[in-house]
C-alpha positions in Angstrom: 87.0 74.8 147.6 89.1 71.9 146.3 92.3 73.7 147.0 91.7 73.8 150.8 90.9 70.1 150.8 94.1 69.3 148.8 96.1 71.5 151.2 94.7 69.7 154.2 95.4 66.3 152.7 99.0 67.4 151.9 99.6 68.6 155.4 98.8 65.3 157.1 101.5 62.9 155.8 104.2 65.3 154.5 104.2 68.3 156.8 103.5 66.5 160.0 107.1 66.8 161.3 108.1 70.2 159.8 108.2 73.4 161.6 105.3 75.9 161.3 107.2 78.4 159.2 108.1 75.7 156.7 104.5 74.6 156.6 103.5 78.2 155.9 106.0 78.6 153.1 104.9 75.3 151.5 101.3 76.3 151.8 101.9 79.6 150.1 103.9 77.9 147.3 101.1 75.3 146.8 98.5 78.1 146.8 100.5 79.9 144.0 100.8 76.7 142.0 97.0 76.1 142.4 96.2 79.6 141.3 98.5 79.3 138.2 97.0 75.9 137.4 93.4 77.3 137.7 94.3 80.2 135.4 95.9 78.0 132.8 93.1 75.5 133.0 90.5 78.2 132.5 92.5 79.6 129.5 92.8 76.2 127.9 89.1 75.5 128.4 88.2 78.8 126.8 90.4 78.1 123.8 89.0 74.6 123.5 85.4 76.0 123.4 86.4 78.5 120.8 88.0 75.8 118.6 85.1 73.5 119.1 82.7 76.2 118.0 84.8 77.0 115.0 84.8 73.4 113.9 81.1 72.9 114.4 80.1 76.1 112.6 79.5 75.4 108.9 81.5 77.5 106.4 79.9 80.7 105.2 78.9 81.0 101.5 81.5 82.6 99.3 79.2 84.1 96.7 76.3 85.2 98.9 74.2 82.1 98.1 73.8 78.8 99.8 77.0 76.8 99.3 75.1 73.5 98.9 72.1 74.5 96.8 70.8 73.8 93.3 71.6 70.9 91.0 74.8 70.0 92.9 72.7 69.2 96.0 70.3 67.1 93.9 73.2 65.2 92.3 74.7 64.4 95.6 71.5 63.1 97.0 70.8 61.0 93.9 74.2 59.3 93.9 
């Protein structure tokens, strides 16, 4: 996908005058870096979604009832 496009773009200016074995070595190294980047990016994205869900989820009631019910809720809305 994007990795092959980036490899082709990298080959044109930088690897034009290098020998084929060096090109292969650099291609393999770039492939490993891209795989590691993709794995780390996916892990960070997953962690971000978990944290975002944790922040957007309201706290659970402590005593089994609604945490914002009764007279306290009315007082807050009246003020």
